[in-house]
N, C-alpha and C positions, 0 to 999 in steps of 0.2 A: 504494500500500500504506500503510495507516494505521500510525502509530507508537503510542506509549503515553506517557501523562503520569503521573508519580508525584508525588503531593502528599505531600511528605516533611517531617516535623518535624525541625528542626535542633537542638532543645533550647534551653535558656535562655542558652547562651553557652560554657560549658566544653566544648571539643571531646571530652573524655572521656565526656560524657554522650550522645554521638551513638549511635544504635542500630546494631547490626550490619547490619541490613537497609539502613539509610540509607548506611552506608559502602560496602556492596556496589554500590548503585545509583550513588553518586557516582563510583565507580572505573570504571564501565562505560557511563555515559550519553553521549549525543551533545551535549546542551545542558543548561545550568543556568540557571534563572530564579530569581535570589536575592532574598530579602526583605532590607530594611534591618536587621532585627533578627537575622538569621543571622550568626554570627561570621565575619568575613572570612577568618579562618585556616582555616576549614573549606573554603571555596571555593578558597583558595590551595593547600591540600593536595591537593584533587581535581585542580586544574590541573597541579600538579607531577607527579602520577601519570599524568595523561592530558592532555598539552599541547595536543591538538587540540580539546578540548571547547569548544563555544560558550558564552560568558558573556553573560547578559542581566540588567542591573540593573533590577529592577522594584520597588525599595524605595519605601515611603511615608515621608515625612519631615516630619511635623507641618505639613502644609499648604503646604510649600515648592513653588515652581514646578517644582522638579526631581522632585517626587514623581510616581509612576506612578498613573494612574487605574485603578480596578478593572476598568472596561470594557475598557481597553487591555490589561491583564494577561490577562483572559479571552480576548480575541481572539488575543493572542500564543500562548497555550498551545494554542488550537485550531489555529492556523496551523502551529506546530511539529509537533504531533501528526499533522496531515493530510499533512505533508511526509515522513512515515515515520520521524521521529526518536524516539529514546528520551530523554525529557525529565524532568529532576528539577526540580520546583517546590519550592525550598527555603524553608521558612517558619520563622521563629523560634518556639521552643516547640513546641506541638502544633498541627497545621494546623486542628483543629476546635474549639480552645478560644480564642475571640475572635480567630481568625485568618482568618475568611472563606473557609476551605478548602472548606466545603460549597457556597458560592456558585460557586467555581471548578469543583467537581465537577458542579454542575448545568449549568454552561455546556458542559462537556465532554460530559456525557450528552446534552444537547440536540443537540450537533453530531455525535454518533456517534463520538467519539474515545475509545478505551479508556483507562481510568485505574485507578490503585491508590492507596489512602490508607495512608501509613506513619506511624503515630503517633509523637510525640516526647515528651520529658519536658517537662511544662508548667512555666512560670516560677513559677506560684503555689505549687507544691509545692517546686521546686528552690531558688528564691531564699530561701524561708523556711528550708529545711533547711540551706543553707549559712550562714545567719545564726544557726543553732542554735535554730530555732523549729519544733517539730513542729505541723502543722496540726490534728492530733488527738492527744489524750493522755487516758488513763484518769483519770477524776476531774476533768478540766479541760474537755475538749471531746469530745463524742461525734459531732459533725457538723461539716462544713465547707461553706461556701457560696462559690463563685466568682462575683464580680460585676464587670461592667465599670464603671469609674469615669467613663467618658465620659458616662454618662447623668446628667443634672442632676436631683436629687430635687426641685428647686424648680419643675420644669416642671409644667404643668397635668395632663399625662398622662405616666405613667411605667410601665414594665413591671416595675419593682422595688418590692415592698412593703417599704419600709424599716422600718415598724413591726413587721411580722412577723419580719423578720430580727433586730430588736432583742430580740424576745421568745424567740428560739430557744435562746439560751445557748451556741451553738456558735461556731466560728471563722469570721470573715468575711475573705476575701482579695479585695482590690481590684486590678484591673488598670488601669493608666493613669489613676489618679485624683488626681494631685497638685493640679490646678487646682480640682477640685470637692470636695476633701476637707473644707473648712470646712462646706459645705452638707450633705454626707453625714453629717458628725459631728452637725450640728444635727438632722437627720432621725432619726438613731439615738437621740439623747438624747430627742427628742420622743416616740419610740416606747417609751421606758422603759429604755434602756441607760444604765448609770452613766457619767457623764462621766469618771470615774477609771479606766475600763476600760483595761488595758494595750494599747498599740498601737506598731507599728514600721513604718518605711519602709525598704525595701532597694533601693538603687540599683545597677544593673549586677550583679545577683545572679549568682553563680558565676564571675564574672570576677575576676582578681587586683585590679582596681580597685574591687571591691565596697565599698560604704559602707552602714552601718546606723545609723539614728537611732531611739532608743527614747524614748517619752513616754507620754502618755495620749491617749484618744480626742479630747479637746478641745484638747490642747496640741501635738499632733503636727504640725499644719500650720505653726505658728510655728517649731517646732524644725527642720522640713525647710527652711523659708525661711532660717533663721539659719545652717544648715550648708551651704546652697547646693546641695541635692540637686535634680536635674532628671531628666526622662525618660531612660531607662526606669526606672520605679520600681514595685515591688510593695508594697502596704500590707497588713499583717496586723493584725487587730483581735480581741482575745480574751485570755482568761486564759493561753493557751499562750505568749504573748510573755514572760511572767515566767520561763519555763524557759531563756531564752537565757543567763542568767548561769551556769547549771549545765552546759548541754550545748553551748554555743557552741564550735565547733571550727575552722572554716575561717579565721577571722580571727586565730586563735592559731597558725597554722602558722609555722614558723621564718623563712620567707622572704616571708610575706604582705605585699603592698604594696610590695615591693622590685623595682626594675627592674634586671634582670641581662642583660648582653649575652652572646650566644653567638657565637663567631667561628670555630667549626669549619667545615670544608668542608661544603657543602650535603648531601652524601650521608651525613654522619656526625652532623649536628646534631640529628636526631630524638631520640636516646636522652638526650642531655644536656638538651635542651629539655624533654622529658617529665619528667625527674627534677626539674628546677628548678621547673617549673610545678606538679607534684604537691605541692610544699612551699609553694605560695602565691605564687611569684614571677611577675611580669609579665616575660616573656622577649622581649627585642628581638633578633631573630635577624639578624645580619649575616654572611652567608656570606663572610667575609673571604678565604677561599680556595676556588677552584674546581679540582677535580681534572681534569687534562687528560691522557688516555692518550697515550702515545707510540707510535711505530711498533712493532707487536707482533712483527715479524720476528725481531729479535735474541733475544727471550725464547723464541719458538717453536723457533728453532735450538738454543738451550741445552737446552730440554726434549727435543728429538729425541735428544740425546746425554746424557740425564740420568744414565745409569749411570756416566759418567765422574766424577761428583761424589760426594764423601763427605758433604758438608754443604750445606744450604741455609739462608741467613740472611735473615730478614725483619725490617724495622724499622718497619713500619706495616701497618695494616689494609688500606690501599689496595693495597699490594704483594701481599698475600695474595689479595685479590679479583681483581686483574688477572691474576695467575698462573693462578687457577682459570678465568678466562674463556678464557685460551689453551688450557688443558686441554680445556675444553668444546668449543671450536671444532674441536679436533683429534679429538673423539670419545673423549676420555680422562677418567679420574677419579682419585681419590686413590691407586688401586693403582699408577698410573704412577710414583709417588714412593717406592714400596716400597724399603726398604733404605737410604734417605737419612736421615741424622740432621739434625734441624732445630733452629735457635735462633731465638728471638723476643725482640725488645728489651723488650717489655712484656706485661703480663697481657692487655690488650685485644686485642693482636695475636695472642697465643696462643689466646684465646677464639674469635677469628674463624677461626683455623686449626682449632680443635677442632670448631667448628660444621660444618666440611666433612669431618670424619672422621679428622683426624690430631692427635695430641697432640705438643706440642713437647718435645724432649729437654732443652732448656736455656731457662729463663726467669730472668733475673738478679733479685737483690734490688733493685738499683738500675736503674731502667728508662731507662738511657742506654747509648750505645755502649761507654763505658768499663766499665759494669757487665757487658755481654755478654763482653767480653774477660776480665774477672776470673773470670766463671763458667766460661768455656772453659778457663782456666788450671788449674782444679781437675780437669780430665779428662786422661786419658792417650791419648785417641783423636783429638786435634786437630792436633798438630804434624805438618807435612809432608803434610797432606791437601789435597785440591782442594775449593774452596768456590765455590758459586754465591751471589752476593750480589744479591738483588732489591731495588731501591731507587728512590728518587725522583731525578730529575735534579738534579745539583749537591748531592747529599747530602754530609754531612761525610765526610772521609776517615779518620776515626778508626778505624773498623772494618776497612776493607780494608788500611790501612797497618799496623795492629796485627797482623792475621792474617799479612800478608806477613813481618813481623818474626819471626813464629813459624814461619817456614818453609813457610807455606801458599801455594798457587797460587790466586789469587782472580780470578774473572771477575765484574766489576761489570756488571750489566745494568739500566740505568735503564728503568723501565716507565711512569712518569708524571712530570708536573711540576705545580706548583701556580701558579695565577695569581690575581690580585686580582679579586674579583667585587663590584662596588660596589652591587649591588641592595639597596635599602633604606637606603643610606647617608645620604640627605637627611634622613629622619626621625630617624635616629640622631644626626646632627650637631646637629639642633635640640634633642634631648633632652640631649646633652652640654653644649651651650652654656647651657641653662637649669639645669644642675646637677641633672637629674632621672635620672641613672644612678647606681646604687649600687655596681656592680661590673662588670668585664669579664673574662670567662673566656678563657684562652688554652690551647690544647692542643698548641701547637708554636711554635717560633721563627718559622717562616714565617707563622703566623697573626698574629703581632705586626706583621710587615712589611705584611701585607695590610690590617690594621686601620688602620695609619698612612696607607697609600695611599688608603684609603676616606674617612677623616674628617679627615686632616691632622694634622701633628705636635702642634700646639697643643691641639686638642680631644682628641687621644688621651691627653693627660696629665691630663684633667679628672676621671677616675674611677680608683679603685684596681684593680689587676689581681689575678686569681686564676690562678696558674700551675700547670701540670700536673707540672712537674719542674725540675731545676736548669738544664738547657740553655735551656729556655723562660724561666726567671727571669732568666738572664743577658741574654737578648734584651730582656726587659721593662726591665731596669735601663739597658741601653745606650741604649734609646729615650727614657729620661727619664720613663717611666711609673711612678707609685708602685706598688711591689709590696706588695699588702695581705697576701697569704698564699700559701704554696706547698703543693700537695697532698702527702700522705704517700706516694702511689703514683700511677703513671701509669694511672689508670682513671677512668671516668665517676663511679663511686661516690665515689672519693677527691676528685675535683674538686668534686663536689656537697657533700661534707662540709666541704671547705675554704671553700666559699662561705658555708655556714652559720656557720662559725667566724668569718669576717670580719664578717658582719652582727652577730653577737653581741658581738664585740669593739667594734664601732662603737657599739652601744647602751649598753655599759657605760662607754664613754669619757667 
């Protein structure tokens, strides 16, 4: 039985520019054949969602011996398709814009293997846009031409009429043209284009490490060499480049170019990573903590007699998620908790609960155990009640001890523990040692411990910390890590705002 091959555009780099169709296919495919220009984070996310997916590195890397030959790639796609597999051929940008996707489609058609082409955002438009350069603009450019820079205009035979391009008056976008740029500039000038025409080179367009150099047609190559730009580079030539000063936006983001470490547990890192990346940060994700569920039997037993409890207390999103898993396994839902009053230690935990259909009765102003006790003291329906406390293994005793002092009978049910997950710690250690980390975010005291276990006590002190609250801040200080700033509230938004504040303070210092 024949499979199918999807020739999928991965976009220019920013995972947020991946199409919905591409995401659907990556989440359900049997194999991925990834291009060198496809952002590795896209592949990593697909593998995290679908751990059994086959990965095939078929990248081309500037003539390196490690590069895959096009004939080999074609043969692999045919082989995988004939094996009945659902294959995503992931290509940087758009598969049909200087991506040789049409050649792969020809090979598949000749072999009788079904295929589908999924367009992607091409780098020539996206890199320019992220640099604040529109490829067309009323009054400045009514046309745009995409040209491969690999073709040397000095060749005796060329498919590109450089003189004609020089006369059009529109925008010219060059793909992969750093080495041939001087000869291309000479050909355009010879064709009548002014040597003072604005021009820009954009390296790693749409990535947090994006760099843009602006000059003129004849001085751009020297500027690129001086600034050390290398592939991948998109070059834009035309009057539209002058608009960058007015509408440039990406490189003005508050966290642009900053390297921020996220140490939340793997299952929770996505929201914080997305928030920081959307503000221009390069996020180094170290899942310093891995959530390990414990034996579910004690929780299931407690839920079987849930009517005996007056209150349920949650101190983390993980506790909420694991309780709901126990309800689901037993064929139950939120109605099973009807009549129970619920307290959550923080807004994020309360929001996780609300997403499952229940609103917390108590969410303190201070998102720590002491704050929960203070909020409960303001009520007249707490003392002498029975409480189910769903928590992490070895959680602080502040809440159960405080409730016991108030005459409550408390059943503490540990549902998970956290352990260090050193994935990615090698690259992070290198970045810390080189002083290339601007901040490390911590969402819990245990994340501090996991971070130190992953990188070592000395390197852990090389970058300032952004803490989610006072308990975490105490752990940061005790570890000797410089505390840069503490969030105003225990939430992703507050942690993100605190990171921005730290970066701004560093700039003004």
